[in-house]
C-alpha positions as CSV (number, residue, x, y, z in Angstrom):
1,M,12.4,-19.7,18.8
2,R,13.7,-22.2,21.2
3,N,11.3,-24.6,20.0
4,I,12.5,-23.7,16.6
5,Q,16.1,-24.3,17.5
6,E,15.5,-27.7,19.6
7,G,13.5,-28.9,16.3
8,K,16.7,-28.2,14.5
9,N,18.9,-30.0,16.8
10,M,16.5,-33.0,16.9
11,K,16.8,-33.4,12.8
12,K,20.8,-33.0,13.1
13,Q,20.8,-35.6,15.8
14,A,18.8,-38.0,14.0
15,I,20.8,-37.9,10.9
16,L,24.2,-38.4,12.9
17,S,22.7,-41.1,14.8
18,A,22.3,-42.8,11.2
19,V,25.9,-42.2,11.0
20,M,26.7,-44.2,14.2
21,A,24.8,-47.0,13.0
22,L,26.6,-47.7,10.0
23,G,29.9,-47.2,11.8
24,I,28.8,-50.1,13.9
25,C,27.7,-51.9,10.6
26,F,30.8,-51.6,9.1
27,S,32.9,-52.9,12.4
28,L,30.4,-55.9,12.6
29,A,31.5,-56.5,9.0
30,G,35.4,-56.5,10.1
31,C,34.7,-59.7,12.1
32,G,36.7,-62.4,10.5
33,D,35.6,-66.4,9.5
34,S,36.0,-68.6,12.0
35,G,37.8,-71.3,9.4
36,S,40.5,-68.9,8.4
37,T,44.2,-69.0,9.9
38,P,45.0,-66.4,12.6
39,A,47.5,-64.6,10.3
40,A,44.9,-64.4,7.4
41,T,42.0,-63.4,9.8
42,T,44.4,-60.9,11.4
43,A,45.3,-59.7,8.0
44,A,41.7,-59.4,6.5
45,Q,40.4,-57.8,9.9
46,A,42.8,-55.3,9.2
47,T,41.9,-54.8,5.4
48,T,38.4,-54.7,6.4
49,K,38.7,-52.5,9.2
50,A,40.6,-49.7,7.3
51,A,38.1,-50.0,4.6
52,A,35.2,-49.9,6.8
53,T,36.8,-46.9,8.8
54,S,37.7,-44.7,5.2
55,A,34.0,-45.5,4.2
56,D,32.7,-44.6,7.7
57,K,34.4,-41.5,7.8
58,D,33.4,-40.9,4.1
59,I,29.7,-41.3,4.7
60,E,29.9,-39.5,8.4
61,K,31.4,-36.6,6.1
62,K,28.4,-37.0,3.6
63,L,26.0,-36.9,6.2
64,E,27.6,-34.2,8.3
65,K,27.0,-31.9,5.3
66,A,23.8,-33.0,4.8
67,A,23.1,-32.2,8.2
68,N,24.6,-29.0,7.8
69,E,23.2,-28.2,4.6
70,L,19.7,-28.9,6.1
71,E,20.1,-26.5,9.2
72,K,21.0,-23.9,6.7
73,A,18.1,-24.3,4.6
74,E,15.7,-24.2,7.8
75,S,17.1,-21.3,9.3
76,A,17.0,-19.6,6.0
77,K,13.2,-20.6,5.8
78,T,12.6,-19.1,9.3
79,T,14.4,-16.0,8.5
80,K,12.5,-15.4,5.4
81,A,9.0,-16.2,7.1
82,A,9.8,-13.5,9.7
83,T,11.0,-10.9,7.1
84,T,7.6,-11.5,4.7
85,A,5.4,-11.6,8.1
86,K,5.7,-7.7,8.9
87,A,4.3,-6.5,12.3
88,E,1.1,-4.6,11.9
89,I,1.6,-0.7,11.6
90,T,-0.2,1.4,14.4
91,Y,-1.1,4.7,14.3
92,E,-1.6,7.9,16.9
93,A,-3.0,11.2,16.6
94,K,-0.8,13.8,15.9
95,D,-0.9,17.1,18.0
96,E,-1.9,18.9,14.5
97,I,-5.0,17.1,14.4
98,K,-5.8,17.1,18.3
99,N,-5.4,20.8,18.2
100,A,-7.2,21.7,14.9
101,T,-10.7,23.3,15.3
102,F,-13.8,21.7,13.4
103,A,-13.8,24.5,11.2
104,S,-10.0,23.4,10.0
105,G,-11.7,20.8,7.6
106,L,-8.5,18.4,8.6
107,I,-8.4,14.6,9.0
108,Q,-5.7,12.4,9.9
109,I,-5.7,9.0,7.9
110,G,-2.8,6.8,9.1
111,N,0.3,9.3,9.3
112,D,-1.2,12.2,6.8
113,I,-3.1,14.7,7.7
114,F,-5.4,15.6,4.5
115,H,-7.5,19.2,3.9
116,N,-11.1,18.0,3.3
117,G,-13.6,20.6,1.4
118,G,-12.1,21.3,-2.2
119,Y,-8.8,22.6,-1.3
120,Y,-6.5,20.3,-3.8
121,T,-6.9,19.8,-7.7
122,I,-5.8,16.1,-8.3
123,D,-2.4,17.6,-9.9
124,S,-1.6,19.5,-6.4
125,F,-2.6,16.5,-4.6
126,L,-0.8,13.8,-6.5
127,K,2.4,16.4,-5.8
128,E,1.9,16.3,-2.1
129,F,0.8,12.4,-2.0
130,G,1.8,10.9,-4.8
131,E,5.2,9.2,-3.5
132,K,3.6,7.8,-0.5
133,Y,0.3,6.1,-2.4
134,D,-0.1,3.7,-5.1
135,T,-2.4,5.9,-7.0
136,A,-2.6,3.8,-10.0
137,E,-6.2,4.5,-10.3
138,I,-6.0,8.3,-11.1
139,N,-5.1,9.1,-14.9
140,P,-4.1,13.1,-14.6
141,A,-4.0,13.0,-18.4
142,G,-8.0,11.5,-18.6
143,Y,-11.1,13.6,-18.7
144,L,-14.3,13.7,-16.1
145,K,-17.5,15.3,-17.6
146,T,-18.3,18.6,-16.4
147,N,-20.4,18.3,-13.0
148,E,-19.2,14.7,-12.3
149,R,-18.3,13.3,-9.1
150,K,-16.1,10.3,-8.9
151,S,-13.9,8.3,-6.5
152,Y,-10.4,6.8,-6.3
153,D,-8.8,4.4,-4.1
154,I,-5.3,4.9,-3.1
155,I,-3.2,2.5,-1.2
156,S,-0.4,3.2,1.0
157,K,3.2,2.1,-0.1
158,E,4.2,1.7,3.3
159,D,0.8,-0.3,4.8
160,P,-1.2,-2.1,1.6
161,S,-3.8,-2.2,4.7
162,L,-4.3,1.3,4.4
163,S,-6.5,2.4,1.6
164,V,-7.9,6.0,1.2
165,I,-10.9,6.9,-0.6
166,V,-10.8,9.8,-2.9
167,S,-13.7,11.9,-3.8
168,V,-13.5,14.0,-6.3
169,Y,-15.4,16.7,-8.4
170,S,-14.9,18.0,-12.0
171,G,-16.3,21.5,-11.5
172,P,-19.7,23.1,-12.2
173,S,-21.3,23.1,-15.7
174,S,-19.5,25.1,-18.0
175,D,-19.3,25.7,-21.8
176,A,-16.8,22.9,-21.8
177,D,-18.0,19.4,-21.8
178,K,-15.0,17.5,-20.1
179,V,-12.6,18.7,-17.8
180,K,-8.9,17.0,-17.3
181,V,-8.8,15.0,-14.2
182,A,-5.9,16.6,-13.4
183,D,-7.8,20.0,-12.8
184,A,-10.5,18.1,-11.0
185,I,-10.7,19.1,-7.2
186,V,-10.5,16.9,-4.1
187,L,-13.8,17.1,-2.0
188,T,-12.8,14.6,0.4
189,C,-10.6,11.8,1.7
190,E,-11.6,9.2,3.8
191,S,-10.9,5.5,5.0
192,I,-12.8,2.8,6.7
193,K,-9.5,1.5,8.6
194,K,-10.3,0.8,12.3
195,N,-8.0,3.0,14.7
196,A,-6.7,4.9,11.9
197,V,-8.7,7.8,11.4
198,W,-9.2,11.0,13.4
199,Y,-11.2,14.1,13.1
200,P,-10.0,17.6,14.8
201,K,-9.5,17.3,18.7
202,G,-8.4,14.0,18.1
203,V,-12.1,12.4,17.5
204,T,-12.2,9.1,16.3
205,T,-14.6,7.3,13.7
206,E,-15.2,4.7,15.7
207,G,-16.7,4.9,19.2
208,G,-15.9,8.7,18.9
209,T,-13.3,8.4,21.6
210,V,-11.0,11.5,22.5
211,D,-7.7,10.1,24.4
212,G,-9.3,6.9,25.3
213,K,-12.5,8.6,26.7
214,S,-15.7,7.2,25.1
215,F,-18.6,9.5,24.1
216,T,-22.3,9.1,25.1
217,C,-25.5,11.2,24.1
218,D,-25.1,12.8,27.3
219,N,-21.6,14.1,27.4
220,V,-20.9,14.9,23.8
221,G,-23.1,18.1,24.1
222,A,-20.5,19.2,26.8
223,F,-17.8,18.3,24.8
224,L,-18.9,20.6,21.8
225,E,-19.7,23.5,24.0
226,E,-15.9,23.4,25.1
227,N,-15.3,23.8,21.8
228,G,-17.2,27.0,21.1
229,F,-20.5,25.3,19.7
230,K,-23.9,26.4,21.2
231,Q,-26.9,24.1,21.6
232,A,-30.0,24.8,19.2
233,T,-33.1,22.8,18.1
234,Q,-33.4,20.6,14.9
235,E,-36.3,23.5,14.0
236,Q,-33.6,25.9,14.0
237,M,-30.8,24.0,12.3
238,D,-33.4,22.9,9.3
239,F,-34.8,26.4,8.9
240,D,-31.2,28.1,9.0
241,F,-29.5,25.3,7.4
242,C,-26.8,27.4,6.4
243,R,-26.4,30.2,9.1
244,C,-26.5,27.4,12.2
245,Y,-22.8,26.6,11.9
246,G,-21.3,27.3,15.5
247,S,-24.1,24.8,16.3
248,Y,-25.1,21.7,17.0
249,W,-28.4,19.6,18.2
250,D,-29.4,16.3,19.6
251,D,-31.8,14.1,17.2
252,P,-33.2,11.1,18.8
253,G,-33.8,9.7,15.6
254,S,-37.0,7.5,14.4
255,S,-37.3,4.1,12.6
256,M,-36.3,5.7,9.5
257,R,-33.1,7.7,11.2
258,V,-30.5,7.1,13.2
259,S,-30.1,8.7,16.9
260,Q,-27.2,11.3,16.9
261,V,-26.0,14.6,18.1
262,T,-25.1,16.6,15.0
263,C,-22.6,20.1,14.8
264,R,-22.2,22.3,11.9
265,E,-19.3,24.5,11.6
266,K,-18.5,26.7,8.4
267,A,-14.7,26.6,7.1
268,T,-12.2,29.6,7.8
269,E,-10.2,29.0,4.7
270,A,-11.7,29.6,1.3
271,N,-11.1,26.4,-1.1
272,V,-9.9,26.5,-4.7
273,F,-13.7,27.6,-5.6
274,G,-13.2,30.8,-3.3
275,L,-15.8,29.4,-1.3
276,H,-16.3,28.2,2.9
277,P,-17.5,24.9,2.7
278,M,-19.8,23.7,6.0
279,Y,-18.8,20.5,7.7
280,E,-21.4,18.5,9.3
281,Y,-20.1,16.1,12.0
282,E,-22.5,13.2,13.5
283,F,-22.0,11.5,16.8
284,Q,-24.3,8.4,16.1
285,Y,-25.5,6.8,19.3
286,R,-27.6,3.9,20.3
287,M,-30.5,4.8,22.5
288,E,-30.5,1.6,24.8
289,D,-27.0,2.0,25.8
290,T,-26.1,5.9,25.1
291,K,-23.0,5.0,23.4
292,V,-21.7,7.0,20.6
293,W,-20.8,4.1,17.8
294,K,-19.6,6.0,14.7
295,V,-18.3,9.4,14.2
296,S,-18.5,10.7,10.4
297,C,-18.7,14.1,8.5
298,K,-20.3,15.5,5.7
299,T,-19.0,18.2,4.0
300,N,-21.6,20.6,2.2
301,G,-21.3,23.7,-0.5
302,T,-18.4,22.4,-2.5
303,G,-20.2,22.7,-5.7
304,F,-22.0,26.0,-5.8
305,A,-18.9,27.9,-7.4
306,K,-21.2,28.9,-9.9
307,F,-24.0,30.7,-6.9
308,G,-21.1,31.9,-4.3
309,D,-20.5,31.1,-0.8
310,I,-22.8,28.7,0.6
311,D,-24.7,31.0,3.2
312,E,-25.2,33.3,0.1
313,Y,-26.3,30.5,-2.4
314,Y,-29.0,29.4,0.6
315,N,-30.3,32.8,0.7
316,K,-30.8,33.1,-2.8
317,R,-32.2,29.5,-2.8
318,F,-34.9,30.4,0.0
319,E,-36.2,33.9,-0.8
């Protein structure tokens, strides 16, 4: 700010210096001809001096005015630039997400907390979040085919750099060929913005940190056990897929799979289908340094309204 003000003063000083230079010129112009009589010379000098003084003052006023206008324009330009360049909005995990359980299905994006797992229709979702986001992509009056999945991007009105990916499901096949978008079910809300997304207990999506403490493949298990999970083997998790909620296992991965610690939890609250979806949280880590570099969550069993709850569906499937 000091440099900007100094720049303004220098510009103004340069203009005022021009005034002084012109004043000197007019003063020199007032010097009489050596061949004139003293009286004529004196009269001529007085006339010239008066004219020069008047012209000098007139030019000085105009230049002073121009200098002031320039200063005002520069000041307005600086103010506009400062107003346009908004400071980047930062976010922090709220107590609600820090205290939430993994069975809640909650996710915080920016300053808003969403409920993943099929707990909104598009209509109810827009009523709750429509004023905060630009939802131009979503046309509630439009249609989706039955058993169709679709994603929309909505943009925060407060922070245009924050977008939320809203994944929807039209519902299982039925006698109707199409379903109103307003009646479609919101399955998940996600975002790729850094430092703006949290899962229950305040787990971040990048690095999996909680309150600034980083996860590794060696301490994730202890953290999950503190939150009620029991360790299981991968074979158990694969065989009893729908019944292994409340469990976790460490999968070192292979050339085809990433290394990760995975936990599963069944939702405590029924969604709009009357089902309890299952959440699968994946803490992906690097074998060479053990650090967790990404955390994601898969939501399973939201599309089985025709078959009953997720464990009932899988029981029938594996009979």
